[in-house]
C-alpha positions in Angstrom: -17.4 226.3 17.3 -19.7 224.4 19.7 -19.7 220.6 19.5 -22.9 220.2 21.6 -26.2 220.9 19.9 -29.9 220.7 20.7 -31.5 217.7 18.8 -34.4 218.4 16.5 -37.7 217.6 18.1 -38.5 214.8 15.6 -35.2 213.1 16.3 -35.7 213.5 20.1 -39.1 211.9 19.8 -37.6 209.0 17.9 -35.1 208.4 20.6 -37.8 208.6 23.3 -39.8 206.0 21.2 -36.9 203.6 21.5 -37.5 203.6 25.3 -41.3 203.5 25.3 -42.1 201.6 22.1 -40.1 198.3 22.1 -42.5 196.3 19.8 -46.2 196.4 18.7 -47.2 195.0 22.1 -45.8 198.1 23.7 -48.1 200.3 21.6 -51.1 198.2 22.5 -50.3 198.4 26.2 -49.9 202.2 26.2 -53.1 202.8 24.2 -55.2 200.4 26.2 -53.9 201.9 29.5 -54.9 205.4 28.2 -58.4 204.0 27.4 -58.7 202.6 31.0 -57.6 205.9 32.5 -60.3 207.6 30.4 -62.9 205.5 32.3 -63.8 203.2 29.4 -66.1 200.2 29.9 -65.6 198.7 26.5 -62.3 198.6 24.5 -61.8 197.1 21.0 -58.3 196.3 19.8 -57.8 195.4 16.1 -54.4 194.3 14.8 -53.1 193.4 11.3 -49.8 191.7 10.5 -48.9 191.2 14.1 -49.1 195.0 14.7 -46.7 195.9 11.9 -49.4 197.1 9.4 -52.1 198.2 11.8 -52.9 198.7 15.5 -56.3 200.3 16.2 -57.8 200.9 19.7 -61.3 202.1 20.1 -62.9 203.0 23.5 -66.0 204.6 25.0 -64.2 206.7 27.5 -64.5 210.4 28.3 -62.7 211.5 25.1 -60.9 214.8 24.6 -61.8 218.3 23.4 -60.0 219.8 20.4 -57.3 221.7 22.3 -56.5 218.7 24.6 -56.3 216.4 21.6 -53.7 218.6 20.0 -51.7 219.0 23.2 -51.6 215.3 24.0 -49.3 214.9 21.0 -46.7 217.1 22.6 -43.9 215.5 24.8 -44.5 215.6 28.5 -48.1 216.9 28.1 -50.4 215.2 30.6 -53.5 215.8 32.6 -52.5 213.4 35.4 -49.8 215.2 37.3 -49.3 218.9 37.9 -46.7 219.4 40.7 -43.7 217.6 42.2 -45.7 215.8 45.0 -48.0 214.2 42.4 -45.1 212.3 41.0 -44.8 210.4 44.2 -48.5 209.5 44.5 -49.4 208.3 41.0 -53.0 207.1 40.8 -53.3 206.4 37.1 -51.7 203.9 34.7 -50.1 206.6 32.5 -48.7 209.9 33.7 -45.6 211.0 31.8 -47.2 212.2 28.6 -44.6 210.3 26.4 -46.7 207.5 25.0 -48.7 209.2 22.2 -45.9 211.5 20.8 -43.4 208.6 20.9 -45.8 206.3 19.0 -46.7 209.1 16.5 -43.0 209.7 15.9 -42.4 206.2 14.5 -45.7 205.5 12.6 -48.5 207.0 10.5 -50.8 208.0 13.4 -54.4 209.2 13.6 -56.6 210.0 16.5 -60.3 210.7 16.4 -61.9 211.7 19.7 -65.0 213.4 21.1 -66.3 214.2 24.6 -69.8 213.4 25.6 -70.8 217.1 25.7 -69.3 218.0 22.3 -71.4 218.1 19.1 -68.5 216.9 16.9 -65.2 215.2 17.4 -61.6 216.0 16.4 -59.6 214.2 13.8 -55.8 214.6 13.9 -53.4 213.0 11.5 -49.6 212.7 12.2 -46.9 211.2 10.1 -43.4 210.5 11.5 -44.0 213.0 14.3 -45.2 215.8 11.9 -48.8 216.9 12.3 -50.4 216.9 8.9 -54.0 218.2 9.5 -56.6 218.7 12.2 -60.3 218.6 11.2 -63.7 218.2 12.8 -65.2 214.7 12.4 -68.4 212.9 13.2 -67.6 210.4 16.0 -69.1 208.6 18.9 -68.1 209.7 22.4 -64.7 208.2 23.2 -61.5 207.8 21.3 -60.2 205.9 18.3 -56.4 205.7 17.8 -55.0 204.2 14.6 -51.3 203.3 14.2 -50.2 202.2 10.7 -46.8 201.0 9.5 -45.1 201.0 12.8 -41.3 201.8 12.5 -41.7 202.7 8.8 -39.2 205.6 9.2 -36.8 203.7 11.5 -35.9 200.6 9.5 -33.2 199.6 12.0 -35.9 199.1 14.6 -38.3 197.4 12.2 -35.8 194.7 11.2 -35.5 193.6 14.8 -39.2 192.7 15.0 -39.9 189.0 15.1 -42.3 187.0 13.0 -46.0 187.9 12.8 -46.9 185.0 15.1 -44.3 185.9 17.7 -45.4 189.6 17.8 -49.0 188.6 17.9 -48.3 186.3 20.9 -46.8 189.2 22.8 -49.9 191.3 22.0 -52.2 188.5 23.2 -50.2 188.2 26.4 -50.3 191.9 27.0 -54.1 192.0 26.5 -54.5 188.9 28.8 -52.6 190.6 31.6 -54.7 193.8 31.3 -57.9 191.9 31.0 -57.2 189.9 34.2 -56.7 193.1 36.2 -59.9 194.9 34.9 -62.7 192.4 35.3 -65.5 194.9 34.8 -64.2 196.2 31.5 -65.2 194.4 28.2 -62.1 193.9 26.1 -62.0 192.4 22.6 -58.9 191.5 20.5 -59.1 191.0 16.7 -56.2 190.0 14.4 -56.5 190.1 10.6 -60.3 190.5 11.0 -60.6 187.3 13.0 -61.6 187.3 16.7 -58.7 186.2 18.9 -60.3 186.7 22.3 -63.4 188.3 23.8 -63.3 189.0 27.5 -66.8 189.9 28.5 -67.5 191.9 31.6 -67.2 189.6 34.6 -69.1 189.7 37.9 -65.9 189.4 39.9 -62.1 188.9 39.6 -62.4 185.1 40.1 -64.4 184.6 37.0 -62.1 186.8 34.9 -59.0 185.1 36.3 -60.4 181.7 35.3 -61.3 183.1 31.8 -57.8 184.3 31.2 -56.1 181.2 32.5 -58.1 179.0 30.2 -60.3 175.9 30.3 -57.8 173.9 32.4 -58.7 176.1 35.4 -62.2 176.0 36.8 -63.3 179.0 38.9 -64.3 176.8 41.8 -60.8 175.2 41.7 -59.1 178.5 42.5 -58.1 179.0 46.2 -58.8 182.5 47.5 -56.0 184.4 49.2 -56.9 187.4 51.4 -55.0 189.9 53.6 -56.0 193.2 55.2 -53.9 195.7 57.1 -53.7 199.5 57.4 -51.0 199.7 54.7 -52.0 196.8 52.4 -55.1 195.2 51.0 -54.4 191.9 49.2 -56.7 189.5 47.5 -56.2 187.0 44.7 -56.6 183.5 43.4 -54.2 180.5 43.5 -54.3 177.5 41.2 -53.6 174.1 42.7 -49.9 173.1 42.9 -50.8 170.3 40.6 -51.2 173.0 37.8 -47.5 173.9 37.3 -45.7 175.7 34.5 -42.2 175.6 33.2 -42.0 179.4 33.2 -43.3 182.3 35.4 -45.8 183.4 32.7 -48.6 182.0 34.8 -48.0 184.5 37.6 -50.0 187.7 37.4 -49.3 190.6 39.8 -51.3 193.8 40.0 -50.4 196.8 42.2 -53.2 199.4 42.3 -54.6 198.0 39.1 -51.3 198.1 37.2 -50.0 194.8 35.8 -46.3 194.6 36.8 -43.3 192.3 37.1 -42.0 192.5 40.6 -39.3 190.2 42.0 -40.2 190.9 45.6 -43.8 189.8 45.2 -42.8 186.9 42.9 -40.3 185.6 45.4 -42.9 185.9 48.1 -45.3 183.7 46.1 -42.6 181.1 45.6 -41.9 181.1 49.3 -45.7 180.6 50.0 -45.6 177.6 47.6 -42.4 176.2 49.2 -42.6 172.5 49.5 -45.5 172.2 47.0 -43.6 172.7 43.7 -40.9 170.5 42.1 -37.6 172.2 41.3 -37.7 174.3 38.1 -41.5 174.5 38.1 -43.7 177.6 38.6 -47.1 178.2 40.1 -50.2 179.7 38.5 -51.5 182.6 40.5 -53.1 186.1 40.3 -52.6 188.6 43.1 -54.1 192.1 43.5 -52.3 194.4 45.8 -53.8 197.8 46.9 -51.7 200.1 49.0 -51.3 203.9 49.5 -50.2 205.5 46.3 -47.3 207.2 48.1 -46.0 203.8 49.2 -45.1 202.6 45.7 -42.9 204.2 43.0 -44.1 203.4 39.5 -41.6 205.8 37.9 -38.8 203.2 37.7 -38.8 202.1 34.1 -40.0 203.8 30.9 -42.4 200.9 30.1 -43.8 201.1 33.7 -43.6 197.3 34.1 -41.4 197.6 37.2 -42.2 199.3 40.5 -40.5 199.8 43.9 -42.2 199.5 47.3 -41.4 201.8 50.2 -41.7 198.8 52.6 -40.5 195.8 50.6 -40.0 193.4 53.5 -43.4 194.1 54.9 -45.1 193.5 51.5 -43.0 190.3 51.0 -43.9 188.8 54.3 -47.6 189.6 54.0 -47.8 188.0 50.5 -45.7 184.9 51.6 -47.8 184.3 54.7 -51.1 184.8 53.0 -50.3 182.5 50.1 -49.0 179.8 52.4 -52.1 180.0 54.7 -54.4 179.8 51.7 -52.6 176.7 50.3 -52.6 175.1 53.7 -56.4 174.8 53.6 -56.3 173.1 50.2 -53.5 170.7 51.2 -56.0 168.5 53.1 -57.6 165.5 51.3 -61.2 166.0 50.4 -62.9 162.6 50.0 -66.3 162.3 51.7 -67.0 160.4 54.9 -68.5 156.9 54.5 -72.1 156.5 55.9 -72.2 154.3 59.0 -74.2 151.6 57.3 -71.5 151.0 54.7 -68.5 151.3 57.1 -66.1 148.6 56.2 -65.4 147.8 59.8 -69.0 146.7 60.3 -68.2 143.8 58.0 -66.0 140.9 58.6 -63.5 139.3 56.1 -63.8 142.1 53.6 -60.9 141.5 51.1 -60.1 143.4 47.9 -61.2 141.2 45.0 -58.0 141.9 43.1 -56.0 140.3 45.9 -58.3 137.4 46.8 -57.6 133.9 45.5 -59.4 130.6 45.6 -56.4 128.4 46.0 -54.7 127.3 49.3 -53.0 130.0 51.4 -49.4 130.7 50.8 -47.1 128.6 52.9 -44.0 130.8 52.7 -43.4 134.4 53.5 -40.4 136.7 53.5 -38.4 136.7 56.7 -38.7 140.4 57.2 -42.3 141.4 56.7 -45.1 139.4 55.3 -46.2 140.9 51.9 -49.4 142.8 51.9 -51.4 140.9 49.4 -54.9 141.9 50.4 -57.0 144.3 52.4 -57.9 143.7 56.0 -60.4 145.4 58.3 -58.8 148.6 59.8 -58.0 148.6 63.5 -60.4 149.9 66.1 -60.6 153.7 66.5 -60.3 153.3 70.3 -57.3 151.0 70.4 -54.1 152.9 71.2 -50.9 152.3 69.3 -48.4 149.9 70.9 -44.7 150.1 70.8 -42.9 148.0 68.2 -39.2 147.0 68.4 -37.0 148.3 65.7 -36.3 144.9 64.3 -40.0 144.0 64.1 -41.6 143.6 60.7 -44.2 146.2 61.7 -41.7 148.9 62.4 -41.6 151.9 60.1 -38.5 154.0 60.2 -39.0 157.3 62.0 -42.1 156.2 63.9 -41.7 153.0 66.0 -45.5 152.5 66.4 -48.0 150.4 64.7 -51.6 149.9 65.1 -53.0 147.3 67.4 -54.3 144.1 65.9 -57.8 144.4 64.5 -60.7 142.8 66.4 -64.3 142.4 65.7 -66.2 145.5 67.0 -69.1 145.4 69.3 -72.3 147.3 68.6 -71.5 149.7 71.3 -68.3 150.7 69.6 -69.9 151.5 66.2 -70.1 155.3 66.8 -66.4 155.4 67.8 -65.5 153.4 64.7 -67.4 155.6 62.4 -65.7 158.7 63.9 -62.4 157.4 62.4 -63.8 157.2 58.9 -63.9 161.0 58.7 -63.8 163.0 55.5 -60.3 163.5 54.3 -58.6 161.1 56.8 -56.1 158.6 55.5 -56.4 156.2 58.4 -60.1 155.8 57.7 -59.6 154.6 54.2 -60.3 150.9 53.3 -56.8 149.6 52.3 -57.1 147.2 49.3 -53.4 146.4 48.9 -50.0 147.4 47.5 -49.4 147.9 43.8 -45.9 147.4 42.3 -44.4 147.5 45.8 -44.7 151.3 45.6 -48.2 152.5 45.8 -50.8 151.8 48.5 -54.3 151.2 46.9 -57.2 152.4 49.1 -60.9 152.6 48.6 -62.8 155.8 49.5 -66.5 156.4 49.6 -66.5 158.0 46.2 -63.8 156.1 44.3 -60.2 155.1 45.0 -57.0 156.8 46.4 -53.5 155.9 45.4 -50.7 156.8 47.8 -46.9 156.9 47.0 -45.4 155.2 50.0 -42.0 156.8 49.6 -43.4 160.4 49.2 -45.7 159.8 52.1 -43.0 158.6 54.5 -40.7 161.4 53.3 -43.3 163.9 54.3 -43.7 162.3 57.7 -40.0 162.2 58.4 -39.5 165.8 57.1 -42.1 167.2 59.5 -40.7 165.3 62.5 -37.3 166.8 61.7 -38.9 170.2 61.3 -40.4 169.9 64.8 -37.0 169.1 66.2 -35.5 172.1 64.4 -38.1 174.4 66.0 -36.8 173.5 69.4 -38.7 170.3 70.2 -36.7 167.5 71.8 -34.8 165.4 69.4 -33.5 162.0 70.5 -30.1 161.0 69.2 -27.9 158.0 69.3 -24.2 158.3 69.9 -21.9 156.3 67.6 -19.5 153.7 69.1 -17.1 154.6 66.4 -17.4 158.2 65.1 -17.6 158.6 61.3 -14.8 160.7 59.7 -15.7 163.3 57.1 -13.1 165.0 54.8 -14.2 168.2 53.1 -12.7 170.9 50.9 -11.8 174.3 52.4 -15.1 176.0 51.3 -17.2 173.0 52.3 -15.5 173.0 55.7 -16.4 176.6 56.1 -20.1 175.9 55.3 -20.3 172.9 57.7 -18.7 174.9 60.5 -21.5 177.4 60.2 -24.1 174.6 60.1 -22.9 172.6 63.1 -25.0 174.4 65.8 -28.2 174.0 63.9 -27.5 170.4 63.0 -26.8 169.8 66.7 -30.4 170.8 67.5 -31.5 168.0 65.3 -29.4 165.4 67.1 -26.7 165.3 64.4 -23.6 166.1 66.5 -20.5 167.0 64.5 -17.1 168.1 65.8 -14.1 169.6 64.0 -11.1 167.3 64.0 -8.4 169.6 62.7 -8.1 171.2 59.2 -10.9 170.2 57.0 -11.7 167.0 58.9 -14.8 166.5 61.0 -16.2 163.7 63.2 -19.8 162.6 63.3 -20.4 161.7 67.0 -24.1 161.2 67.2 -27.1 160.9 64.8 -30.8 161.5 65.2 -32.8 158.4 66.1 -34.8 158.9 62.9 -31.6 158.4 60.9 -29.7 155.7 62.8 -28.6 152.7 61.0 -27.4 154.6 57.9 -24.1 155.9 56.8 -24.1 159.6 57.6 -20.9 160.8 55.9 -22.4 160.9 52.4 -25.6 162.5 53.7 -23.7 165.3 55.4 -21.5 165.8 52.3 -24.7 166.2 50.2 -26.1 168.7 52.7 -22.9 170.8 52.6 -22.9 170.8 48.8 -26.5 171.9 48.7 -26.0 174.7 51.1 -22.8 175.8 49.3 -24.9 176.0 46.1 -27.7 178.0 47.8 -25.6 180.3 49.9 -26.6 181.7 53.3 -28.0 184.8 51.7 -31.2 182.9 51.1 -31.8 182.9 54.9 -31.3 180.3 57.6 -34.8 178.7 57.3 -34.5 177.8 53.5 -30.9 176.5 54.2 -32.1 174.4 57.1 -35.1 173.1 55.2 -32.8 172.0 52.3 -30.8 169.9 54.9 -34.0 168.4 56.4 -35.3 167.4 52.9 -32.1 165.5 52.2 -32.2 163.9 55.7 -35.9 162.9 55.2 -35.2 161.4 51.7 -32.2 159.5 53.1 -34.2 157.7 55.7 -37.6 157.2 54.0 -38.9 153.8 52.9 -38.3 153.2 49.2 -40.3 152.2 46.2 -40.4 148.4 45.6 -40.3 147.8 49.3 -43.0 145.4 50.5 -44.9 146.5 53.6 -47.0 144.5 56.0 -50.6 145.5 56.7 -49.6 147.0 60.1 -46.9 149.0 58.5 -49.4 150.4 55.9 -51.9 151.3 58.6 -49.2 152.9 60.7 -48.1 155.0 57.7 -51.6 156.2 57.1 -52.1 157.2 60.7 -48.9 159.2 60.7 -49.9 160.9 57.5 -53.1 162.1 59.2 -50.9 164.0 61.7 -48.9 165.8 59.0 -49.4 169.5 58.4 -49.2 169.1 54.7 -50.0 165.4 53.8 -50.5 166.1 50.0 -46.9 166.9 49.0 -43.5 165.4 49.7 -40.8 168.0 50.6 -39.7 168.1 47.0 -43.2 169.1 45.9 -44.2 165.7 44.4 -47.8 164.6 45.1 -48.2 162.1 47.9 -51.6 160.9 46.7 -54.3 161.3 44.1 -57.9 160.4 43.9 -59.9 158.8 41.1 -63.6 159.4 41.8 -66.4 157.0 40.9 -67.5 159.3 38.1 -64.0 159.3 36.6 -63.8 155.6 36.7 -67.2 155.1 35.2 -66.3 157.5 32.4 -63.1 155.6 31.6 -65.1 152.3 31.4 -67.8 154.1 29.3 -70.5 153.5 31.9 -71.4 157.2 31.6 -70.8 159.8 28.9 
């Protein structure tokens, strides 16, 4: 007697449904994608009980004739592929012919459909995979699919469904993802006869992306990303790094119109945002990739959420570079330039009111650097920086230059002075003072700018170290007495691999037998500090990351630790020259808006925001 038997068709369909229909949101996804493939311009989704009681999808697409409507409920019946080569060049969202029979196998199912040319439509009712009746019906062109009592005949599946609110949340997320990718389709979602969301047809992707992301994102605040090559067309929209999420749910990826979850593209987005996000935070972005259909495999997973690229590395690098280039444009400050007549350097003795006092001047000052208690006119634009000794109160670690003493400008110098007060330049701001020994308070033409002195100097030092790592000359200072460093076996192995790259930075380390190393020289940027603990931290960080991440991320992690180790700290009083020198160095940074950890360096309060806070305007 044979032990192997052919399963009944109804049971086989139930097993298939377990792969395709995970929860009510899966049903919504499959039905809406079918509607999109039918060329619909308007899709209405109505849900009751979080999808348990009812899921109904109505569209104005091409519809089906009677014979096609009956065949679509058979497994592996599809109009979208016909031969083996078609499977490797999928141009539609659905193609397997599994969705409708799988859904019908685990629900009370009904489909009413009509083509534009037909006089009447077709009404088919199915219960638990068994076709009950097929009749003619009056219907508008398009298709109406009704799914009632999902999983009524598979109680084991039904008991694993979550609460109504949770399941409805998954449905809303699914609809939002589809809506973002199809801006020119009107979609409407109703739950328990109440409107959840109405996505009207949008003129372009940007408007729809902002609509899906919500009121916290303005369309004009989204940065455009663009890339074009023979094998890839990429466009999309990136939210400011200030808008961060605790999960990756704010990342939307579309490949040839299909909403997917792809680790390659997602990793490329993270790489593009590198240095702009704090650890554990995620960006908000929407990317649309279009590539030849035979260069992407969508037949990877039954739910079609996952794909595979034929040229993964090429796609990854293109996305990473495009995102980074787009964000680089938005990294620059954007306050306006001050008109010549109101330029602060045309006035003498301008002091921030908050720091002015009517009493006698202070008679004592700290021995290191005089505290910065008020604003002073900024130095002349034409005056070159002059060298400052390391022990000088005007010295800032990592950049032994300070601005020349300010002097009263002559009328002939006015155009040159005004050129320094350019839009988005830190050195042209009117410095008011230092707040809490941590923040530099500046006046811009349209409000105020606050700068975190530690984050600013950390960014400056990090970019100087990066330049050295790229092969630029890096000055180092040999130690009179080398520092000894003891490591574990694994840590010693990591450091041995890092020694050549650290040497290019001026950090010279030599093995001293076993797991012991000697620090022989340090970069000038880092001299004066104990290096053993810093090197130990770098080794621990690299050991945690692993070299599989690539050399650049590993080296950047070391540079971030080095920059943080040497930067000026919070609660450290700075002199006026030190503040001005910091701002001038910040102007030369490639990304002056974020410290290497992703924290903001500065933020601006516009005049309008200030007046609204003080109820001067509504």
